[in-house]
PDB file of N, CA, C and O in Angstrom:
ATOM      1  N   SER A   1    -123.021  14.124  29.613  1.00  0.00           N
ATOM      2  CA  SER A   1    -121.886  13.470  30.236  1.00  0.00           C
ATOM      3  C   SER A   1    -120.594  14.068  29.702  1.00  0.00           C
ATOM      4  O   SER A   1    -120.498  14.453  28.536  1.00  0.00           O
ATOM      5  N   GLU A   2    -119.629  14.132  30.562  1.00  0.00           N
ATOM      6  CA  GLU A   2    -118.332  14.680  30.198  1.00  0.00           C
ATOM      7  C   GLU A   2    -117.578  13.672  29.342  1.00  0.00           C
ATOM      8  O   GLU A   2    -117.627  12.469  29.600  1.00  0.00           O
ATOM      9  N   GLN A   3    -116.884  14.164  28.324  1.00  0.00           N
ATOM     10  CA  GLN A   3    -116.161  13.260  27.438  1.00  0.00           C
ATOM     11  C   GLN A   3    -114.680  13.589  27.444  1.00  0.00           C
ATOM     12  O   GLN A   3    -114.269  14.707  27.754  1.00  0.00           O
ATOM     13  N   ASP A   4    -113.896  12.592  27.097  1.00  0.00           N
ATOM     14  CA  ASP A   4    -112.457  12.747  26.985  1.00  0.00           C
ATOM     15  C   ASP A   4    -112.162  13.381  25.632  1.00  0.00           C
ATOM     16  O   ASP A   4    -112.201  12.696  24.609  1.00  0.00           O
ATOM     17  N   LEU A   5    -111.873  14.658  25.612  1.00  0.00           N
ATOM     18  CA  LEU A   5    -111.589  15.342  24.361  1.00  0.00           C
ATOM     19  C   LEU A   5    -110.121  15.159  24.008  1.00  0.00           C
ATOM     20  O   LEU A   5    -109.232  15.496  24.790  1.00  0.00           O
ATOM     21  N   LEU A   6    -109.886  14.629  22.838  1.00  0.00           N
ATOM     22  CA  LEU A   6    -108.520  14.410  22.385  1.00  0.00           C
ATOM     23  C   LEU A   6    -108.060  15.599  21.563  1.00  0.00           C
ATOM     24  O   LEU A   6    -108.846  16.173  20.809  1.00  0.00           O
ATOM     25  N   PRO A   7    -106.806  15.972  21.699  1.00  0.00           N
ATOM     26  CA  PRO A   7    -106.296  17.052  20.864  1.00  0.00           C
ATOM     27  C   PRO A   7    -106.218  16.596  19.410  1.00  0.00           C
ATOM     28  O   PRO A   7    -106.269  15.401  19.118  1.00  0.00           O
ATOM     29  N   TYR A   8    -106.096  17.550  18.518  1.00  0.00           N
ATOM     30  CA  TYR A   8    -105.990  17.255  17.094  1.00  0.00           C
ATOM     31  C   TYR A   8    -104.799  16.343  16.837  1.00  0.00           C
ATOM     32  O   TYR A   8    -103.750  16.487  17.466  1.00  0.00           O
ATOM     33  N   SER A   9    -104.963  15.421  15.925  1.00  0.00           N
ATOM     34  CA  SER A   9    -103.836  14.604  15.464  1.00  0.00           C
ATOM     35  C   SER A   9    -103.944  14.469  13.954  1.00  0.00           C
ATOM     36  O   SER A   9    -105.038  14.467  13.390  1.00  0.00           O
ATOM     37  N   ARG A  10    -102.807  14.359  13.321  1.00  0.00           N
ATOM     38  CA  ARG A  10    -102.777  14.235  11.864  1.00  0.00           C
ATOM     39  C   ARG A  10    -103.277  12.859  11.444  1.00  0.00           C
ATOM     40  O   ARG A  10    -103.051  11.887  12.165  1.00  0.00           O
ATOM     41  N   PRO A  11    -103.948  12.747  10.305  1.00  0.00           N
ATOM     42  CA  PRO A  11    -104.453  11.453   9.827  1.00  0.00           C
ATOM     43  C   PRO A  11    -103.342  10.424   9.608  1.00  0.00           C
ATOM     44  O   PRO A  11    -103.597   9.220   9.649  1.00  0.00           O
ATOM     45  N   GLU A  12    -102.122  10.889   9.377  1.00  0.00           N
ATOM     46  CA  GLU A  12    -101.001   9.978   9.132  1.00  0.00           C
ATOM     47  C   GLU A  12    -100.548   9.271  10.407  1.00  0.00           C
ATOM     48  O   GLU A  12     -99.877   8.241  10.340  1.00  0.00           O
ATOM     49  N   GLU A  13    -100.908   9.814  11.556  1.00  0.00           N
ATOM     50  CA  GLU A  13    -100.495   9.212  12.820  1.00  0.00           C
ATOM     51  C   GLU A  13    -101.239   7.902  13.031  1.00  0.00           C
ATOM     52  O   GLU A  13    -102.452   7.820  12.838  1.00  0.00           O
ATOM     53  N   GLN A  14    -100.496   6.886  13.429  1.00  0.00           N
ATOM     54  CA  GLN A  14    -101.067   5.548  13.557  1.00  0.00           C
ATOM     55  C   GLN A  14    -101.980   5.419  14.775  1.00  0.00           C
ATOM     56  O   GLN A  14    -102.963   4.680  14.731  1.00  0.00           O
ATOM     57  N   TYR A  15    -101.670   6.120  15.852  1.00  0.00           N
ATOM     58  CA  TYR A  15    -102.441   6.005  17.085  1.00  0.00           C
ATOM     59  C   TYR A  15    -102.914   7.372  17.541  1.00  0.00           C
ATOM     60  O   TYR A  15    -102.269   8.385  17.272  1.00  0.00           O
ATOM     61  N   HIS A  16    -104.032   7.395  18.225  1.00  0.00           N
ATOM     62  CA  HIS A  16    -104.589   8.623  18.796  1.00  0.00           C
ATOM     63  C   HIS A  16    -105.020   8.264  20.215  1.00  0.00           C
ATOM     64  O   HIS A  16    -106.145   7.818  20.438  1.00  0.00           O
ATOM     65  N   ILE A  17    -104.121   8.463  21.164  1.00  0.00           N
ATOM     66  CA  ILE A  17    -104.340   8.025  22.540  1.00  0.00           C
ATOM     67  C   ILE A  17    -104.273   9.226  23.473  1.00  0.00           C
ATOM     68  O   ILE A  17    -103.354  10.042  23.395  1.00  0.00           O
ATOM     69  N   SER A  18    -105.248   9.320  24.345  1.00  0.00           N
ATOM     70  CA  SER A  18    -105.291  10.416  25.307  1.00  0.00           C
ATOM     71  C   SER A  18    -104.217  10.226  26.375  1.00  0.00           C
ATOM     72  O   SER A  18    -103.983   9.101  26.818  1.00  0.00           O
ATOM     73  N   PRO A  19    -103.566  11.298  26.790  1.00  0.00           N
ATOM     74  CA  PRO A  19    -102.605  11.187  27.891  1.00  0.00           C
ATOM     75  C   PRO A  19    -103.311  11.073  29.248  1.00  0.00           C
ATOM     76  O   PRO A  19    -102.676  10.748  30.250  1.00  0.00           O
ATOM     77  N   SER A  20    -104.607  11.338  29.280  1.00  0.00           N
ATOM     78  CA  SER A  20    -105.373  11.308  30.524  1.00  0.00           C
ATOM     79  C   SER A  20    -105.777   9.880  30.888  1.00  0.00           C
ATOM     80  O   SER A  20    -106.091   9.067  30.019  1.00  0.00           O
ATOM     81  N   THR A  21    -105.763   9.596  32.181  1.00  0.00           N
ATOM     82  CA  THR A  21    -106.272   8.302  32.659  1.00  0.00           C
ATOM     83  C   THR A  21    -107.608   8.489  33.372  1.00  0.00           C
ATOM     84  O   THR A  21    -108.084   7.587  34.061  1.00  0.00           O
ATOM     85  N   LYS A  22    -108.203   9.655  33.204  1.00  0.00           N
ATOM     86  CA  LYS A  22    -109.460   9.975  33.882  1.00  0.00           C
ATOM     87  C   LYS A  22    -110.627   9.139  33.360  1.00  0.00           C
ATOM     88  O   LYS A  22    -111.512   8.767  34.130  1.00  0.00           O
ATOM     89  N   TYR A  23    -110.637   8.844  32.076  1.00  0.00           N
ATOM     90  CA  TYR A  23    -111.740   8.113  31.461  1.00  0.00           C
ATOM     91  C   TYR A  23    -111.244   6.735  31.046  1.00  0.00           C
ATOM     92  O   TYR A  23    -110.514   6.597  30.065  1.00  0.00           O
ATOM     93  N   LEU A  24    -111.641   5.727  31.794  1.00  0.00           N
ATOM     94  CA  LEU A  24    -111.176   4.367  31.525  1.00  0.00           C
ATOM     95  C   LEU A  24    -112.197   3.612  30.693  1.00  0.00           C
ATOM     96  O   LEU A  24    -113.395   3.887  30.755  1.00  0.00           O
ATOM     97  N   LEU A  25    -111.718   2.677  29.930  1.00  0.00           N
ATOM     98  CA  LEU A  25    -112.586   1.780  29.177  1.00  0.00           C
ATOM     99  C   LEU A  25    -112.212   0.368  29.582  1.00  0.00           C
ATOM    100  O   LEU A  25    -111.096  -0.084  29.324  1.00  0.00           O
ATOM    101  N   HIS A  26    -113.132  -0.322  30.211  1.00  0.00           N
ATOM    102  CA  HIS A  26    -112.900  -1.704  30.594  1.00  0.00           C
ATOM    103  C   HIS A  26    -113.271  -2.583  29.403  1.00  0.00           C
ATOM    104  O   HIS A  26    -114.439  -2.677  29.026  1.00  0.00           O
ATOM    105  N   ILE A  27    -112.270  -3.219  28.824  1.00  0.00           N
ATOM    106  CA  ILE A  27    -112.460  -3.984  27.591  1.00  0.00           C
ATOM    107  C   ILE A  27    -113.546  -5.040  27.745  1.00  0.00           C
ATOM    108  O   ILE A  27    -114.391  -5.186  26.861  1.00  0.00           O
ATOM    109  N   SER A  28    -113.538  -5.775  28.845  1.00  0.00           N
ATOM    110  CA  SER A  28    -114.524  -6.850  28.995  1.00  0.00           C
ATOM    111  C   SER A  28    -115.948  -6.296  29.050  1.00  0.00           C
ATOM    112  O   SER A  28    -116.859  -6.892  28.475  1.00  0.00           O
ATOM    113  N   SER A  29    -116.155  -5.178  29.722  1.00  0.00           N
ATOM    114  CA  SER A  29    -117.484  -4.554  29.763  1.00  0.00           C
ATOM    115  C   SER A  29    -117.886  -4.053  28.383  1.00  0.00           C
ATOM    116  O   SER A  29    -119.023  -4.242  27.952  1.00  0.00           O
ATOM    117  N   TRP A  30    -116.954  -3.418  27.699  1.00  0.00           N
ATOM    118  CA  TRP A  30    -117.217  -2.891  26.356  1.00  0.00           C
ATOM    119  C   TRP A  30    -117.582  -4.020  25.398  1.00  0.00           C
ATOM    120  O   TRP A  30    -118.514  -3.887  24.604  1.00  0.00           O
ATOM    121  N   LEU A  31    -116.848  -5.134  25.471  1.00  0.00           N
ATOM    122  CA  LEU A  31    -117.162  -6.275  24.611  1.00  0.00           C
ATOM    123  C   LEU A  31    -118.541  -6.837  24.934  1.00  0.00           C
ATOM    124  O   LEU A  31    -119.286  -7.206  24.026  1.00  0.00           O
ATOM    125  N   GLY A  32    -118.887  -6.906  26.215  1.00  0.00           N
ATOM    126  CA  GLY A  32    -120.196  -7.402  26.619  1.00  0.00           C
ATOM    127  C   GLY A  32    -121.341  -6.531  26.139  1.00  0.00           C
ATOM    128  O   GLY A  32    -122.432  -7.029  25.861  1.00  0.00           O
ATOM    129  N   GLN A  33    -121.099  -5.242  26.043  1.00  0.00           N
ATOM    130  CA  GLN A  33    -122.124  -4.305  25.586  1.00  0.00           C
ATOM    131  C   GLN A  33    -122.250  -4.278  24.070  1.00  0.00           C
ATOM    132  O   GLN A  33    -123.221  -3.736  23.541  1.00  0.00           O
ATOM    133  N   ASN A  34    -121.285  -4.854  23.367  1.00  0.00           N
ATOM    134  CA  ASN A  34    -121.260  -4.771  21.908  1.00  0.00           C
ATOM    135  C   ASN A  34    -121.182  -6.146  21.252  1.00  0.00           C
ATOM    136  O   ASN A  34    -120.516  -6.312  20.231  1.00  0.00           O
ATOM    137  N   THR A  35    -121.854  -7.119  21.832  1.00  0.00           N
ATOM    138  CA  THR A  35    -121.773  -8.492  21.310  1.00  0.00           C
ATOM    139  C   THR A  35    -122.338  -8.630  19.905  1.00  0.00           C
ATOM    140  O   THR A  35    -121.951  -9.546  19.180  1.00  0.00           O
ATOM    141  N   ASP A  36    -123.241  -7.745  19.502  1.00  0.00           N
ATOM    142  CA  ASP A  36    -123.827  -7.824  18.162  1.00  0.00           C
ATOM    143  C   ASP A  36    -122.963  -7.169  17.091  1.00  0.00           C
ATOM    144  O   ASP A  36    -123.243  -7.302  15.900  1.00  0.00           O
ATOM    145  N   ASP A  37    -121.929  -6.471  17.502  1.00  0.00           N
ATOM    146  CA  ASP A  37    -121.057  -5.769  16.564  1.00  0.00           C
ATOM    147  C   ASP A  37    -120.028  -6.749  16.003  1.00  0.00           C
ATOM    148  O   ASP A  37    -119.264  -7.351  16.757  1.00  0.00           O
ATOM    149  N   LEU A  38    -120.009  -6.906  14.691  1.00  0.00           N
ATOM    150  CA  LEU A  38    -119.075  -7.845  14.059  1.00  0.00           C
ATOM    151  C   LEU A  38    -117.617  -7.497  14.349  1.00  0.00           C
ATOM    152  O   LEU A  38    -116.756  -8.377  14.356  1.00  0.00           O
ATOM    153  N   ALA A  39    -117.343  -6.234  14.585  1.00  0.00           N
ATOM    154  CA  ALA A  39    -115.962  -5.817  14.856  1.00  0.00           C
ATOM    155  C   ALA A  39    -115.437  -6.371  16.173  1.00  0.00           C
ATOM    156  O   ALA A  39    -114.225  -6.416  16.384  1.00  0.00           O
ATOM    157  N   THR A  40    -116.336  -6.795  17.063  1.00  0.00           N
ATOM    158  CA  THR A  40    -115.882  -7.313  18.353  1.00  0.00           C
ATOM    159  C   THR A  40    -115.659  -8.823  18.344  1.00  0.00           C
ATOM    160  O   THR A  40    -115.169  -9.383  19.325  1.00  0.00           O
ATOM    161  N   GLN A  41    -116.010  -9.476  17.260  1.00  0.00           N
ATOM    162  CA  GLN A  41    -115.804 -10.923  17.192  1.00  0.00           C
ATOM    163  C   GLN A  41    -114.311 -11.227  17.189  1.00  0.00           C
ATOM    164  O   GLN A  41    -113.555 -10.693  16.377  1.00  0.00           O
ATOM    165  N   LYS A  42    -113.908 -12.079  18.096  1.00  0.00           N
ATOM    166  CA  LYS A  42    -112.504 -12.488  18.264  1.00  0.00           C
ATOM    167  C   LYS A  42    -111.590 -11.304  18.580  1.00  0.00           C
ATOM    168  O   LYS A  42    -110.378 -11.380  18.379  1.00  0.00           O
ATOM    169  N   PHE A  43    -112.176 -10.205  19.076  1.00  0.00           N
ATOM    170  CA  PHE A  43    -111.384  -9.014  19.363  1.00  0.00           C
ATOM    171  C   PHE A  43    -110.348  -9.267  20.448  1.00  0.00           C
ATOM    172  O   PHE A  43    -109.178  -8.921  20.286  1.00  0.00           O
ATOM    173  N   LEU A  44    -110.777  -9.871  21.555  1.00  0.00           N
ATOM    174  CA  LEU A  44    -109.870 -10.067  22.687  1.00  0.00           C
ATOM    175  C   LEU A  44    -108.696 -10.985  22.346  1.00  0.00           C
ATOM    176  O   LEU A  44    -107.562 -10.638  22.677  1.00  0.00           O
ATOM    177  N   PRO A  45    -108.905 -12.135  21.703  1.00  0.00           N
ATOM    178  CA  PRO A  45    -107.748 -12.956  21.330  1.00  0.00           C
ATOM    179  C   PRO A  45    -106.810 -12.241  20.352  1.00  0.00           C
ATOM    180  O   PRO A  45    -105.591 -12.394  20.430  1.00  0.00           O
ATOM    181  N   LYS A  46    -107.380 -11.468  19.441  1.00  0.00           N
ATOM    182  CA  LYS A  46    -106.539 -10.723  18.493  1.00  0.00           C
ATOM    183  C   LYS A  46    -105.747  -9.640  19.210  1.00  0.00           C
ATOM    184  O   LYS A  46    -104.582  -9.402  18.893  1.00  0.00           O
ATOM    185  N   LEU A  47    -106.385  -8.980  20.184  1.00  0.00           N
ATOM    186  CA  LEU A  47    -105.691  -7.953  20.958  1.00  0.00           C
ATOM    187  C   LEU A  47    -104.544  -8.566  21.753  1.00  0.00           C
ATOM    188  O   LEU A  47    -103.442  -8.019  21.783  1.00  0.00           O
ATOM    189  N   LYS A  48    -104.803  -9.697  22.395  1.00  0.00           N
ATOM    190  CA  LYS A  48    -103.752 -10.378  23.162  1.00  0.00           C
ATOM    191  C   LYS A  48    -102.602 -10.808  22.261  1.00  0.00           C
ATOM    192  O   LYS A  48    -101.438 -10.642  22.627  1.00  0.00           O
ATOM    193  N   ASP A  49    -102.910 -11.356  21.088  1.00  0.00           N
ATOM    194  CA  ASP A  49    -101.862 -11.737  20.136  1.00  0.00           C
ATOM    195  C   ASP A  49    -101.028 -10.527  19.740  1.00  0.00           C
ATOM    196  O   ASP A  49     -99.802 -10.610  19.658  1.00  0.00           O
ATOM    197  N   HIS A  50    -101.692  -9.406  19.494  1.00  0.00           N
ATOM    198  CA  HIS A  50    -100.992  -8.187  19.083  1.00  0.00           C
ATOM    199  C   HIS A  50    -100.077  -7.676  20.197  1.00  0.00           C
ATOM    200  O   HIS A  50     -98.926  -7.316  19.949  1.00  0.00           O
ATOM    201  N   ILE A  51    -100.595  -7.649  21.415  1.00  0.00           N
ATOM    202  CA  ILE A  51     -99.816  -7.123  22.540  1.00  0.00           C
ATOM    203  C   ILE A  51     -98.638  -8.033  22.878  1.00  0.00           C
ATOM    204  O   ILE A  51     -97.554  -7.550  23.205  1.00  0.00           O
ATOM    205  N   LEU A  52     -98.844  -9.330  22.800  1.00  0.00           N
ATOM    206  CA  LEU A  52     -97.800 -10.276  23.201  1.00  0.00           C
ATOM    207  C   LEU A  52     -96.847 -10.655  22.069  1.00  0.00           C
ATOM    208  O   LEU A  52     -95.898 -11.408  22.288  1.00  0.00           O
ATOM    209  N   ALA A  53     -97.089 -10.148  20.876  1.00  0.00           N
ATOM    210  CA  ALA A  53     -96.232 -10.496  19.728  1.00  0.00           C
ATOM    211  C   ALA A  53     -94.864  -9.857  19.845  1.00  0.00           C
ATOM    212  O   ALA A  53     -94.019 -10.044  18.969  1.00  0.00           O
TER     213      ALA A  53
END
């Protein structure tokens, strides 16, 4: 499968975001596929708090 290759970024950079919109990630689908991952617990409410802060 084709992957979204990101250009090099320095470790000091806070974010590493692709300029391409070709490869989308639907958060709700991703969360549903990773329900056993502790990192996804309360992820959506925390994300909303972060975005709306």
